[in-house]
N, C-alpha and C positions, 0 to 999 in steps of 0.2 A: 413395783419398780421394773420388774422384768418385762411385764406387759406393756409398760410405757416405751421401754427402749425397744421392743419388737414393733410397736406402733410407729416410732420413728423410723426404724429401718425400712419399714414398708412404704412410708410416705416418702423416703429419700429414693427408693428404687423407683416408684411411681414418677417422681419429679425427673429422675434420669432418663426414664424411658420417654416421658412426654417431650423433654427438650430434644432428646435424640430425634424423635420422631418430627418435630418440627424443624430441625436442621436438615433432616433427610427429604422431607417433602419441599422445603425451601428450595434445596439444591436441585432436587428431581423435577419439580413442577414449576417452580417460579423462575429459577436461573435459566434453564433451557426453553421453558415454554411460558405462556402467560396465564398463571394461575393466581387468584386473588388470596389475600391473607385469611379471609374467611374459609376458603377451601382448605387451605394449609393447616389452620387450627382445627377445623372439624375433622379433617383426616387423621390428624395427630391425636384428637381426643378418642376417637373411635378405635383407633390401632392400639393406643395405650390401655385403654380399658379392656378389651378383648384380650390382647396379650398378656396382661397381667393376671386376670382372673381365670383364663383359660389355661395358658402356657405355663406361666411361673408357680401358680398355686396348685394346678393339677398335674400337667404333663411332666414337667421338670421334676418333682419328687419320685413319680412313678416310673418313668420311662427314661430319664436321664438327659444330658445335655445335647447330644446330637439329634434326638427325636425333637426336643424343645425348640433347638435353633431351626431344624426344618420347618417346624409348625410356625414359626415367628416369620420365616420367609413367606410361607404360603399365606398367612394371615394379612401380612402387609400387602403383598401382592394381590391378592383378591379383594382387598378393601379398596385399594386404588382402582383395580380393574372394574368392580361393580359400581362403586360410588363415583367414579370418574366418567363412566358412561352415561351418568345422569348430569353430573355437574360441568364436566369439561366438553368442549367442542371437538377436538381433534383426536382422532383414533392413533396417531402418531404419539400424541402428548400421552394418551392413556398407556400405551404399550410401552414406550421407553420410560415414561415416569414411574409406572409400577416397578419395572425390572430395577431401575437406578435406585429408587427409594427402598425396594426390599433388600437390595445388596447393602445399602448403608446401615439400615437397621438391624439386618442380621450380623454384620460385622461387629456392631457395638453390643448386641445381645449376648454375643459368646462370653464377653466379659462379665456382663450382668448375671449371667447364668453361674459362672465360675464364682462370682461373689456370693451369690445365693446359696449355692452348695457348700461354700466353705463356711458360711454362717450355720447352716444345718448340721454340718459335721461337728462344728464346736458346741451347739447346743445339744446334740446327742451324746458328746462324750461327757458333758457335765452331768446330764441325766443319767448315763451309765455310772458315773462316779458316785452320785448321790445314791443309786440302788445298791452298790456293792457296799456302801458304808452304812447302810440301813440297819438298825439293830434287830430287826424282825426277820433275820435270815431263816430261809426254810432249807433244811438238809434233807436229802432222799439218798437211799441206797438202791442200787441196781443189782440184782443177782440173775445169773443165768448158768446153764450147764454148758460145759465145753463140748463142741460138736466135733467129731472126727470125721475125716474124710472116707475111711473105711472102717466098718465094724469088723470085730473078729471073727464073727460067724459067717461073714460074707468073703472071706479069703478063701482064695482056691486052696484046695487040699493037695499036699504033695505026697 
């Protein structure tokens, strides 16, 4: 049951990212410039897949929200810049389209990352609670000698 819920959450996150990318690329590439729907959907699919697997699954848990957000901006910007140079005609369209799309996607990704981090902390708290109430608790004792700053034989003689 827990695995099915996690799968549904992942599908929800991917769907939110894909819809956000479609909206961002529609605004940045189609509203201001002349891009086809195929360009918008292909850019959205590429950015969603790369962003989810690289940023959300790897960078976000290890490096945090700030680094993940910067990487989302960079991935969106570079994907439009690289693939746009192949598919689109105008350098003005590529330049402004990549900046506008990356800004919109990054603004939404901040909230997606916060949601993912809140889900992870809830999962960690329940795992921690299960470990504490485990009947197989292991106890250990630590012993050490007290260390003094000065030993008596090293004190100056008066």
